[in-house]
N, CA, C and O of each residue as an XYZ file, in Angstrom:
788
protein
N      11.908    -46.645    -65.816
C      13.181    -45.945    -65.879
C      13.739    -45.945    -67.298
O      14.198    -44.917    -67.797
N      13.693    -47.133    -67.951
C      14.217    -47.244    -69.308
C      13.432    -46.365    -70.268
O      14.005    -45.773    -71.182
N      12.127    -46.281    -70.063
C      11.287    -45.478    -70.949
C      11.649    -43.999    -70.822
O      11.741    -43.288    -71.823
N      11.852    -43.541    -69.587
C      12.232    -42.143    -69.386
C      13.584    -41.851    -70.026
O      13.768    -40.795    -70.632
N      14.518    -42.765    -69.899
C      15.833    -42.598    -70.499
C      15.724    -42.536    -72.015
O      16.363    -41.694    -72.646
N      14.927    -43.414    -72.605
C      14.718    -43.391    -74.055
C      14.082    -42.082    -74.496
O      14.463    -41.522    -75.524
N      13.119    -41.589    -73.729
C      12.464    -40.326    -74.045
C      13.468    -39.175    -74.017
O      13.479    -38.332    -74.915
N      14.297    -39.143    -72.999
C      15.313    -38.090    -72.887
C      16.307    -38.171    -74.041
O      16.657    -37.147    -74.628
N      16.762    -39.370    -74.369
C      17.702    -39.539    -75.479
C      17.088    -39.128    -76.806
O      17.727    -38.429    -77.592
N      15.870    -39.546    -77.064
C      15.190    -39.193    -78.311
C      14.998    -37.684    -78.405
O      15.250    -37.084    -79.450
N      14.556    -37.081    -77.323
C      14.365    -35.637    -77.292
C      15.688    -34.912    -77.526
O      15.736    -33.923    -78.258
N      16.747    -35.397    -76.913
C      18.064    -34.776    -77.061
C      18.560    -34.858    -78.492
O      19.083    -33.878    -79.023
N      18.404    -36.004    -79.118
C      18.862    -36.163    -80.497
C      18.153    -35.205    -81.442
O      18.777    -34.624    -82.330
N      16.849    -35.040    -81.251
C      16.077    -34.171    -82.125
C      16.348    -32.706    -81.811
O      16.412    -31.882    -82.723
N      16.506    -32.374    -80.549
C      16.646    -30.984    -80.146
C      18.054    -30.442    -80.336
O      18.219    -29.360    -80.900
N      19.050    -31.148    -79.889
C      20.404    -30.613    -79.852
C      20.965    -30.435    -81.255
O      21.184    -29.301    -81.680
N      21.202    -31.503    -81.978
C      21.691    -31.412    -83.347
C      23.120    -30.925    -83.453
O      23.888    -30.980    -82.492
N      23.471    -30.439    -84.655
C      24.827    -29.957    -84.899
C      24.867    -29.085    -86.147
O      23.888    -28.995    -86.888
N      25.998    -28.453    -86.366
C      26.266    -27.687    -87.583
C      27.519    -28.240    -88.225
O      28.458    -28.634    -87.533
N      27.536    -28.271    -89.543
C      28.754    -28.655    -90.252
C      29.012    -27.638    -91.349
O      28.087    -27.142    -91.991
N      30.283    -27.339    -91.549
C      30.684    -26.320    -92.506
C      31.568    -26.938    -93.571
O      32.460    -27.735    -93.279
N      31.306    -26.558    -94.802
C      32.128    -26.944    -95.930
C      32.582    -25.645    -96.587
O      31.747    -24.835    -96.988
N      33.879    -25.437    -96.701
C      34.359    -24.165    -97.228
C      35.569    -24.357    -98.132
O      36.295    -25.347    -98.050
N      35.752    -23.361    -99.002
C      36.877    -23.391    -99.925
C      37.268    -21.948   -100.230
O      36.414    -21.107   -100.512
N      38.563    -21.678   -100.170
C      39.075    -20.338   -100.453
C      40.167    -20.420   -101.498
O      40.833    -21.444   -101.653
N      40.336    -19.317   -102.213
C      41.391    -19.256   -103.213
C      41.775    -17.812   -103.473
O      40.956    -16.899   -103.365
N      43.052    -17.628   -103.821
C      43.559    -16.319   -104.208
C      43.474    -16.182   -105.715
O      43.486    -17.177   -106.440
N      43.387    -14.947   -106.184
C      43.454    -14.690   -107.622
C      44.814    -15.159   -108.128
O      45.796    -15.059   -107.392
N      44.908    -15.670   -109.365
C      46.164    -16.240   -109.868
C      47.353    -15.273   -109.829
O      48.497    -15.713   -109.711
N      47.102    -13.984   -109.925
C      48.201    -13.015   -109.963
C      48.621    -12.515   -108.585
O      49.585    -11.757   -108.473
N      47.918    -12.924   -107.543
C      48.197    -12.430   -106.191
C      49.283    -13.278   -105.541
O      49.190    -14.504   -105.497
N      50.312    -12.604   -105.039
C      51.382    -13.310   -104.336
C      51.470    -12.913   -102.872
O      51.936    -13.696   -102.044
N      51.023    -11.698   -102.544
C      51.133    -11.226   -101.170
C      49.984    -10.272   -100.868
O      49.725     -9.348   -101.639
N      49.301    -10.490    -99.759
C      48.231     -9.598    -99.317
C      48.582     -9.138    -97.909
O      48.712     -9.948    -96.991
N      48.732     -7.836    -97.753
C      49.070     -7.272    -96.453
C      47.915     -6.385    -95.999
O      47.852     -5.205    -96.347
N      47.011     -6.957    -95.228
C      45.844     -6.223    -94.743
C      46.232     -5.484    -93.473
O      46.572     -6.104    -92.466
N      46.179     -4.155    -93.522
C      46.475     -3.368    -92.326
C      45.200     -2.958    -91.599
O      45.171     -2.911    -90.369
N      44.159     -2.666    -92.348
C      42.852     -2.378    -91.757
C      41.793     -2.892    -92.716
O      41.802     -2.576    -93.906
N      40.887     -3.684    -92.181
C      39.893     -4.366    -92.994
C      38.548     -3.664    -92.883
O      38.043     -3.433    -91.784
N      37.982     -3.332    -94.020
C      36.612     -2.843    -94.078
C      35.704     -4.023    -94.383
O      36.032     -4.847    -95.237
N      34.572     -4.121    -93.702
C      33.648     -5.237    -93.903
C      32.313     -4.692    -94.381
O      31.773     -3.733    -93.829
N      31.788     -5.340    -95.439
C      30.498     -4.938    -95.993
C      29.691     -6.188    -96.316
O      30.076     -6.982    -97.175
N      28.563     -6.357    -95.617
C      27.636     -7.456    -95.893
C      26.324     -6.798    -96.314
O      25.522     -6.384    -95.476
N      26.126     -6.711    -97.610
C      25.020     -5.920    -98.163
C      23.646     -6.424    -97.755
O      22.755     -5.618    -97.485
N      23.456     -7.708    -97.705
C      22.107     -8.223    -97.500
C      21.833     -8.767    -96.101
O      20.791     -9.384    -95.877
N      22.750     -8.550    -95.154
C      22.512     -9.044    -93.810
C      23.363     -8.249    -92.814
O      24.484     -8.638    -92.486
N      22.817     -7.145    -92.348
C      23.562     -6.276    -91.440
C      23.885     -6.965    -90.123
O      24.883     -6.636    -89.483
N      23.049     -7.923    -89.707
C      23.326     -8.640    -88.460
C      24.596     -9.478    -88.588
O      25.392     -9.549    -87.652
N      24.786    -10.113    -89.748
C      26.011    -10.874    -89.985
C      27.201     -9.922    -90.007
O      28.256    -10.232    -89.454
N      27.035     -8.761    -90.645
C      28.119     -7.776    -90.675
C      28.508     -7.356    -89.260
O      29.689     -7.332    -88.915
N      27.521     -7.031    -88.453
C      27.812     -6.596    -87.084
C      28.503     -7.700    -86.274
O      29.440     -7.423    -85.526
N      28.045     -8.949    -86.421
C      28.668    -10.061    -85.701
C      30.087    -10.321    -86.194
O      30.983    -10.618    -85.403
N      30.286    -10.209    -87.507
C      31.614    -10.421    -88.077
C      32.589     -9.370    -87.570
O      33.716     -9.697    -87.196
N      32.172     -8.129    -87.554
C      33.020     -7.045    -87.048
C      33.297     -7.238    -85.554
O      34.424     -7.045    -85.099
N      32.275     -7.615    -84.803
C      32.455     -7.837    -83.363
C      33.464     -8.955    -83.099
O      34.353     -8.807    -82.261
N      33.325    -10.072    -83.814
C      34.239    -11.204    -83.612
C      35.664    -10.858    -84.029
O      36.615    -11.204    -83.328
N      35.821    -10.182    -85.155
C      37.166     -9.795    -85.600
C      37.795     -8.794    -84.633
O      38.988     -8.872    -84.341
N      36.995     -7.859    -84.142
C      37.491     -6.890    -83.160
C      37.927     -7.604    -81.881
O      38.962     -7.273    -81.302
N      37.137     -8.582    -81.444
C      37.496     -9.362    -80.256
C      38.812    -10.109    -80.445
O      39.509    -10.400    -79.472
N      39.156    -10.420    -81.701
C      40.412    -11.119    -82.013
C      41.538    -10.126    -82.347
O      42.567    -10.517    -82.898
N      41.338     -8.844    -82.011
C      42.327     -7.777    -82.210
C      42.664     -7.509    -83.670
O      43.781     -7.103    -83.991
N      41.694     -7.739    -84.557
C      41.861     -7.378    -85.963
C      41.349     -5.953    -86.116
O      40.265     -5.630    -85.630
N      42.118     -5.095    -86.788
C      41.710     -3.715    -87.038
C      40.669     -3.730    -88.147
O      40.997     -3.968    -89.309
N      39.408     -3.474    -87.789
C      38.289     -3.641    -88.711
C      37.285     -2.511    -88.529
O      37.138     -1.959    -87.439
N      36.598     -2.177    -89.619
C      35.595     -1.115    -89.582
C      34.438     -1.513    -90.497
O      34.627     -2.244    -91.469
N      33.249     -1.030    -90.179
C      32.072     -1.271    -91.012
C      32.084     -0.311    -92.197
O      32.092      0.907    -92.019
N      32.084     -0.862    -93.396
C      32.012     -0.014    -94.593
C      30.634      0.633    -94.666
O      30.511      1.797    -95.045
N      29.609     -0.113    -94.306
C      28.230      0.405    -94.363
C      28.087      1.693    -93.572
O      27.537      2.672    -94.077
N      28.574      1.706    -92.337
C      28.425      2.913    -91.530
C      29.403      4.001    -91.960
O      29.189      5.180    -91.676
N      30.474      3.608    -92.644
C      31.442      4.606    -93.136
C      30.914      5.358    -94.344
O      31.263      6.520    -94.552
N      30.075      4.708    -95.143
C      29.646      5.329    -96.409
C      28.166      5.700    -96.449
O      27.676      6.137    -97.490
N      27.454      5.538    -95.359
C      26.007      5.711    -95.418
C      25.554      7.122    -95.799
O      24.406      7.302    -96.207
N      26.411      8.107    -95.678
C      26.020      9.466    -96.059
C      26.679      9.924    -97.357
O      26.564     11.090    -97.733
N      27.357      9.028    -98.030
C      28.003      9.373    -99.302
C      26.942      9.559   -100.384
O      25.950      8.831   -100.434
N      27.171     10.546   -101.245
C      26.220     10.818   -102.326
C      26.720     10.315   -103.668
O      25.935     10.131   -104.598
N      28.025     10.092   -103.773
C      28.600      9.631   -105.034
C      29.594      8.507   -104.750
O      29.987      8.280   -103.606
N      29.987      7.817   -105.802
C      31.010      6.772   -105.650
C      32.322      7.352   -105.157
O      33.027      6.725   -104.366
N      32.651      8.556   -105.626
C      33.893      9.201   -105.198
C      33.869      9.497   -103.701
O      34.868      9.299   -103.008
N      32.740      9.968   -103.210
C      32.608     10.219   -101.773
C      32.723      8.922   -100.982
O      33.341      8.899    -99.918
N      32.130      7.835   -101.495
C      32.240      6.540   -100.811
C      33.699      6.139   -100.685
O      34.151      5.773    -99.600
N      34.438      6.205   -101.784
C      35.851      5.828   -101.756
C      36.648      6.740   -100.833
O      37.555      6.286   -100.135
N      36.309      8.026   -100.830
C      36.985      8.983    -99.966
C      36.738      8.665    -98.490
O      37.663      8.724    -97.680
N      35.490      8.328    -98.139
C      35.160      7.964    -96.758
C      35.935      6.729    -96.317
O      36.473      6.684    -95.211
N      35.986      5.733    -97.189
C      36.710      4.494    -96.872
C      38.201      4.798    -96.693
O      38.837      4.297    -95.766
N      38.747      5.622    -97.587
C      40.166      5.980    -97.515
C      40.479      6.731    -96.225
O      41.512      6.490    -95.600
N      39.594      7.635    -95.827
C      39.807      8.410    -94.591
C      39.781      7.510    -93.349
O      40.360      7.862    -92.320
N      39.119      6.359    -93.437
C      39.089      5.397    -92.325
C      40.394      4.610    -92.239
O      40.624      3.903    -91.258
N      41.260      4.728    -93.266
C      42.520      3.999    -93.279
C      42.377      2.551    -93.726
O      43.245      1.725    -93.441
N      41.293      2.237    -94.423
C      41.027      0.870    -94.860
C      41.974      0.498    -96.000
O      42.064      1.210    -97.000
N      42.679     -0.624    -95.841
C      43.578     -1.096    -96.903
C      42.878     -2.082    -97.830
O      43.207     -2.158    -99.014
N      41.908     -2.844    -97.299
C      41.183     -3.843    -98.079
C      39.738     -3.909    -97.582
O      39.442     -3.588    -96.431
N      38.850     -4.333    -98.483
C      37.440     -4.463    -98.125
C      37.014     -5.913    -98.335
O      37.274     -6.510    -99.380
N      36.361     -6.459    -97.326
C      35.782     -7.794    -97.407
C      34.300     -7.634    -97.714
O      33.538     -7.122    -96.894
N      33.896     -8.078    -98.904
C      32.498     -7.996    -99.329
C      31.898     -9.390    -99.190
O      32.405    -10.358    -99.757
N      30.817     -9.474    -98.431
C      30.198    -10.767    -98.140
C      28.753    -10.752    -98.631
O      28.003     -9.804    -98.398
N      28.391    -11.824    -99.313
C      26.995    -12.045    -99.713
C      26.556    -13.323    -99.023
O      27.146    -14.383    -99.231
N      25.524    -13.223    -98.204
C      25.085    -14.400    -97.463
C      23.629    -14.714    -97.751
O      22.818    -13.825    -98.010
N      23.326    -15.981    -97.701
C      21.957    -16.447    -97.857
C      21.713    -17.488    -96.769
O      22.262    -18.590    -96.807
N      20.890    -17.122    -95.814
C      20.563    -18.036    -94.721
C      19.107    -18.430    -94.880
O      18.228    -17.573    -94.963
N      18.858    -19.722    -94.922
C      17.496    -20.223    -95.109
C      16.656    -20.055    -93.859
O      17.113    -19.547    -92.835
N      15.440    -20.488    -93.971
C      14.539    -20.500    -92.825
C      14.534    -21.910    -92.244
O      14.665    -22.891    -92.977
N      14.386    -22.003    -90.952
C      14.377    -23.308    -90.292
C      13.205    -24.139    -90.807
O      12.055    -23.699    -90.807
N      13.529    -25.339    -91.239
C      12.507    -26.282    -91.691
C      12.200    -27.239    -90.543
O      13.103    -27.848    -89.969
N      10.936    -27.361    -90.222
C      10.515    -28.226    -89.117
C       9.690    -29.365    -89.707
O       8.736    -29.130    -90.449
N      10.062    -30.593    -89.375
C       9.331    -31.746    -89.891
C       8.964    -32.705    -88.782
O       9.751    -32.954    -87.869
N       7.771    -33.235    -88.872
C       7.291    -34.214    -87.894
C       7.960    -35.548    -88.180
O       7.914    -36.029    -89.312
N       8.582    -36.154    -87.171
C       9.264    -37.430    -87.369
C       8.601    -38.580    -86.615
O       9.038    -39.725    -86.736
N       7.571    -38.302    -85.853
C       6.881    -39.356    -85.124
C       6.546    -38.912    -83.712
O       6.667    -37.739    -83.362
N       6.126    -39.871    -82.919
C       5.801    -39.525    -81.536
C       6.291    -40.635    -80.624
O       6.492    -41.777    -81.039
N       6.471    -40.267    -79.398
C       6.871    -41.205    -78.351
C       5.671    -41.368    -77.434
O       5.188    -40.395    -76.853
N       5.197    -42.585    -77.305
C       4.005    -42.852    -76.505
C       4.388    -43.613    -75.245
O       5.244    -44.498    -75.270
N       3.741    -43.254    -74.150
C       3.976    -43.914    -72.875
C       2.625    -44.064    -72.181
O       1.850    -43.111    -72.114
N       2.348    -45.245    -71.672
C       1.090    -45.427    -70.942
C       1.353    -46.226    -69.669
O       2.328    -46.968    -69.556
N       0.443    -46.042    -68.719
C       0.554    -46.713    -67.435
C      -0.845    -47.174    -67.022
O      -1.790    -46.386    -67.047
N      -0.977    -48.416    -66.653
C      -2.281    -48.952    -66.242
C      -2.206    -49.371    -64.776
O      -1.292    -50.086    -64.365
N      -3.178    -48.915    -64.005
C      -3.324    -49.315    -62.601
C      -4.582    -50.173    -62.473
O      -5.618    -49.845    -63.052
N      -4.497    -51.245    -61.735
C      -5.652    -52.134    -61.544
C      -5.842    -52.384    -60.053
O      -4.891    -52.655    -59.320
N      -7.079    -52.284    -59.636
C      -7.440    -52.567    -58.246
C      -8.483    -53.683    -58.228
O      -9.426    -53.675    -59.019
N      -8.306    -54.637    -57.322
C      -9.259    -55.737    -57.187
C      -9.785    -55.720    -55.761
O      -9.001    -55.726    -54.812
N     -11.140    -55.697    -55.597
C     -11.824    -55.753    -54.302
C     -12.850    -56.882    -54.379
O     -13.944    -56.720    -54.920
N     -12.484    -57.971    -53.851
C     -13.430    -59.095    -53.885
C     -13.656    -59.532    -55.324
O     -12.730    -59.931    -56.031
N     -14.945    -59.441    -55.743
C     -15.299    -59.821    -57.112
C     -15.271    -58.640    -58.072
O     -15.645    -58.784    -59.236
N     -14.832    -57.474    -57.602
C     -14.853    -56.263    -58.443
C     -13.422    -55.834    -58.754
O     -12.547    -55.808    -57.889
N     -13.227    -55.504    -60.011
C     -11.910    -55.016    -60.445
C     -12.103    -53.702    -61.197
O     -13.026    -53.560    -62.000
N     -11.232    -52.762    -60.928
C     -11.250    -51.494    -61.676
C      -9.857    -51.260    -62.253
O      -8.834    -51.633    -61.679
N      -9.879    -50.641    -63.383
C      -8.596    -50.338    -64.038
C      -8.635    -48.912    -64.567
O      -9.668    -48.431    -65.033
N      -7.511    -48.262    -64.488
C      -7.398    -46.921    -65.085
C      -6.075    -46.843    -65.834
O      -5.047    -47.347    -65.380
N      -6.130    -46.212    -66.966
C      -4.939    -46.083    -67.802
C      -4.684    -44.610    -68.070
O      -5.594    -43.858    -68.420
N      -3.456    -44.221    -67.903
C      -3.053    -42.862    -68.271
C      -1.965    -42.978    -69.327
O      -1.165    -43.913    -69.317
N      -1.951    -42.049    -70.200
C      -0.941    -42.109    -71.253
C      -0.524    -40.723    -71.706
O      -1.263    -39.748    -71.566
N       0.652    -40.666    -72.240
C       1.149    -39.420    -72.815
C       1.713    -39.722    -74.198
O       2.253    -40.797    -74.460
N       1.571    -38.770    -75.034
C       2.128    -38.878    -76.377
C       2.916    -37.596    -76.636
O       2.378    -36.493    -76.543
N       4.180    -37.754    -76.958
C       5.043    -36.602    -77.192
C       5.456    -36.577    -78.657
O       6.105    -37.501    -79.147
N       5.078    -35.520    -79.341
C       5.447    -35.381    -80.748
C       6.935    -35.064    -80.854
O       7.489    -34.335    -80.031
N       7.568    -35.620    -81.872
C       8.991    -35.362    -82.102
C       9.139    -34.723    -83.479
O       8.526    -35.159    -84.453
N       9.974    -33.669    -83.536
C      10.180    -32.936    -84.775
C      11.666    -32.871    -85.091
O      12.511    -32.920    -84.197
N      11.964    -32.762    -86.357
C      13.350    -32.516    -86.761
C      13.429    -31.087    -87.267
O      12.452    -30.547    -87.786
N      14.600    -30.476    -87.115
C      14.821    -29.106    -87.543
C      16.057    -29.083    -88.443
O      17.099    -29.637    -88.093
N      15.934    -28.448    -89.587
C      17.044    -28.352    -90.535
C      17.131    -26.938    -91.076
O      16.126    -26.233    -91.169
N      18.346    -26.527    -91.435
C      18.551    -25.222    -92.061
C      19.874    -25.263    -92.805
O      20.707    -26.137    -92.565
N      20.058    -24.320    -93.703
C      21.320    -24.226    -94.445
C      21.620    -22.775    -94.740
O      20.734    -21.920    -94.718
N      22.886    -22.512    -95.017
C      23.328    -21.164    -95.369
C      24.438    -21.282    -96.400
O      25.177    -22.266    -96.436
N      24.534    -20.265    -97.229
C      25.576    -20.208    -98.244
C      26.145    -18.792    -98.256
O      25.400    -17.812    -98.235
N      27.478    -18.697    -98.291
C      28.142    -17.401    -98.215
C      29.255    -17.336    -99.252
O      29.994    -18.297    -99.463
N      29.352    -16.179    -99.891
C      30.499    -15.887   -100.748
C      31.161    -14.643   -100.189
O      30.505    -13.624    -99.970
N      32.462    -14.727    -99.959
C      33.223    -13.579    -99.451
C      34.329    -13.259   -100.452
O      34.985    -14.155   -100.982
N      34.524    -11.966   -100.699
C      35.590    -11.517   -101.597
C      36.407    -10.444   -100.905
O      35.855     -9.547   -100.267
N      37.713    -10.534   -101.031
C      38.603     -9.506   -100.511
C      39.028     -8.628   -101.680
O      39.580     -9.113   -102.668
N      38.763     -7.324   -101.554
C      39.078     -6.364   -102.606
C      40.164     -5.409   -102.137
O      40.241     -5.070   -100.956
N      41.006     -4.977   -103.080
C      41.950     -3.915   -102.750
C      41.284     -2.567   -103.013
O      40.106     -2.518   -103.366
N      42.021     -1.481   -102.845
C      41.438     -0.140   -103.007
C      40.994      0.149   -104.434
O      40.187      1.050   -104.661
N      41.512     -0.604   -105.395
C      41.112     -0.419   -106.789
C      39.982     -1.359   -107.182
O      39.651     -1.470   -108.363
N      39.395     -2.028   -106.215
C      38.291     -2.968   -106.399
C      38.696     -4.235   -107.148
O      37.850     -4.896   -107.751
N      39.983     -4.576   -107.115
C      40.438     -5.844   -107.679
C      40.142     -6.960   -106.682
O      40.415     -6.820   -105.490
N      39.588     -8.058   -107.165
C      39.311     -9.206   -106.300
C      40.620     -9.963   -106.095
O      41.203    -10.485   -107.046
N      41.075    -10.016   -104.838
C      42.333    -10.686   -104.499
C      42.120    -12.100   -103.979
O      42.971    -12.972   -104.150
N      40.980    -12.312   -103.345
C      40.721    -13.573   -102.655
C      39.221    -13.820   -102.656
O      38.427    -12.881   -102.621
N      38.846    -15.079   -102.698
C      37.428    -15.425   -102.666
C      37.241    -16.689   -101.832
O      38.087    -17.583   -101.826
N      36.114    -16.737   -101.132
C      35.802    -17.910   -100.323
C      34.318    -18.225   -100.435
O      33.476    -17.331   -100.511
N      34.022    -19.512   -100.443
C      32.643    -19.991   -100.384
C      32.494    -20.824    -99.119
O      33.273    -21.746    -98.875
N      31.502    -20.497    -98.328
C      31.236    -21.217    -97.086
C      29.797    -21.725    -97.149
O      28.864    -20.950    -97.358
N      29.632    -23.023    -96.967
C      28.301    -23.631    -96.922
C      28.111    -24.265    -95.555
O      28.989    -24.961    -95.045
N      26.964    -24.015    -94.982
C      26.664    -24.460    -93.632
C      25.379    -25.284    -93.656
O      24.368    -24.851    -94.209
N      25.420    -26.449    -93.066
C      24.242    -27.312    -92.897
C      24.035    -27.498    -91.402
O      24.992    -27.711    -90.657
N      22.788    -27.417    -90.967
C      22.517    -27.535    -89.532
C      21.280    -28.384    -89.297
O      20.352    -28.403    -90.106
N      21.290    -29.081    -88.176
C      20.144    -29.866    -87.758
C      19.964    -29.748    -86.256
O      20.943    -29.611    -85.522
N      18.730    -29.800    -85.795
C      18.444    -29.685    -84.369
C      18.023    -28.273    -84.004
O      18.482    -27.306    -84.611
N      17.169    -28.157    -83.036
C      16.599    -26.863    -82.661
C      17.642    -25.858    -82.177
O      17.470    -24.655    -82.371
N      18.718    -26.332    -81.551
C      19.716    -25.405    -81.021
C      20.585    -24.763    -82.103
O      21.156    -23.696    -81.874
N      20.695    -25.386    -83.268
C      21.634    -24.922    -84.281
C      20.988    -24.392    -85.551
O      21.708    -23.988    -86.465
N      19.675    -24.375    -85.650
C      19.033    -23.987    -86.894
C      18.342    -22.631    -86.853
O      17.912    -22.133    -87.894
N      18.226    -22.030    -85.695
C      17.544    -20.740    -85.632
C      18.451    -19.643    -86.205
O      19.648    -19.854    -86.400
N      17.877    -18.500    -86.463
C      18.556    -17.407    -87.173
C      19.890    -17.015    -86.561
O      20.893    -16.928    -87.270
N      19.917    -16.780    -85.268
C      21.145    -16.339    -84.604
C      22.242    -17.407    -84.673
O      23.409    -17.088    -84.899
N      21.867    -18.668    -84.478
C      22.858    -19.750    -84.542
C      23.427    -19.874    -85.951
O      24.622    -20.121    -86.117
N      22.590    -19.705    -86.954
C      23.061    -19.776    -88.340
C      23.996    -18.602    -88.647
O      25.024    -18.778    -89.301
N      23.639    -17.415    -88.177
C      24.509    -16.250    -88.376
C      25.863    -16.471    -87.710
O      26.902    -16.169    -88.297
N      25.852    -17.000    -86.483
C      27.110    -17.283    -85.791
C      27.935    -18.311    -86.556
O      29.155    -18.174    -86.654
N      27.291    -19.331    -87.095
C      27.993    -20.350    -87.873
C      28.620    -19.779    -89.132
O      29.739    -20.145    -89.493
N      27.903    -18.881    -89.803
C      28.421    -18.226    -91.006
C      29.643    -17.373    -90.656
O      30.657    -17.423    -91.351
N      29.544    -16.599    -89.590
C      30.650    -15.730    -89.166
C      31.877    -16.580    -88.817
O      32.992    -16.253    -89.223
N      31.678    -17.658    -88.073
C      32.800    -18.539    -87.722
C      33.449    -19.122    -88.979
O      34.673    -19.228    -89.059
N      32.624    -19.499    -89.957
C      33.154    -20.052    -91.204
C      33.993    -19.045    -91.974
O      35.051    -19.390    -92.500
N      33.526    -17.799    -92.044
C      34.267    -16.750    -92.753
C      35.596    -16.477    -92.051
O      36.641    -16.409    -92.698
N      35.555    -16.322    -90.737
C      36.779    -16.027    -89.981
C      37.769    -17.182    -90.113
O      38.971    -16.953    -90.250
N      37.285    -18.398    -90.073
C      38.167    -19.557    -90.226
C      38.874    -19.529    -91.586
O      40.064    -19.833    -91.669
N      38.158    -19.171    -92.636
C      38.771    -19.095    -93.968
C      39.753    -17.928    -94.068
O      40.810    -18.061    -94.684
N      39.412    -16.793    -93.471
C      40.345    -15.653    -93.457
C      41.641    -16.036    -92.746
O      42.736    -15.675    -93.175
N      41.487    -16.769    -91.660
C      42.661    -17.182    -90.885
C      43.482    -18.236    -91.636
O      44.708    -18.143    -91.686
N      42.814    -19.233    -92.218
C      43.529    -20.273    -92.974
C      44.315    -19.675    -94.136
O      45.403    -20.144    -94.469
N      43.755    -18.635    -94.747
C      44.416    -17.988    -95.885
C      45.441    -16.951    -95.453
O      46.085    -16.325    -96.295
N      45.597    -16.765    -94.141
C      46.554    -15.822    -93.551
C      46.245    -14.363    -93.931
O      47.145    -13.528    -94.020
N      44.962    -14.080    -94.151
C      44.541    -12.695    -94.399
C      44.429    -11.946    -93.082
O      44.769    -10.766    -92.993
N      43.955    -12.636    -92.074
C      43.979    -12.083    -90.722
C      44.772    -13.061    -89.864
O      44.735    -14.274    -90.072
N      45.481    -12.508    -88.907
C      46.275    -13.317    -87.976
C      45.574    -13.257    -86.626
O      45.426    -12.192    -86.026
N      45.144    -14.437    -86.162
C      44.448    -14.514    -84.873
C      45.297    -15.355    -83.945
O      45.678    -16.479    -84.271
N      45.585    -14.798    -82.791
C      46.430    -15.491    -81.796
C      45.643    -16.511    -81.032
O      46.188    -17.185    -80.159
């Protein structure tokens, strides 16, 4: 019984894991008030993060639109700005994200064996069965820079979000993307750029 419990605990520790976020935000020195009426979101190097960020903000009743889909048919910078303006966007959140690949490392194995012995007169037989379960650790990290721009492309606000994760449940691509999105939204909310009830 104790061996099975130890196996379950060891497996759980390696598999489950956790994510931790370290973030810092700041406004430009000349900024005193930011009134975001409609937010455009652009994540140039990770459309999945952009889509998740827009989905989460929309779920929180933030008026938000994808800049990527708003400007995808623009031929010039002027057309891009015109498309964004026609969407009613007051500010654009530009995000650059870097999500690593899950690192898997062997940390050892858990061995269990069982021996059965039978005695018949002067004859004894024994049989042993055993199992060996490999244990692995999983690690990943992500780094994000987010900037809030006004219509004149002035940087009003900036945030850096760093995410460290361990365990199989928290290191895969989707979990890392969700962690990055949560970190960005938390910083937007702490800075009172978006109001979430």
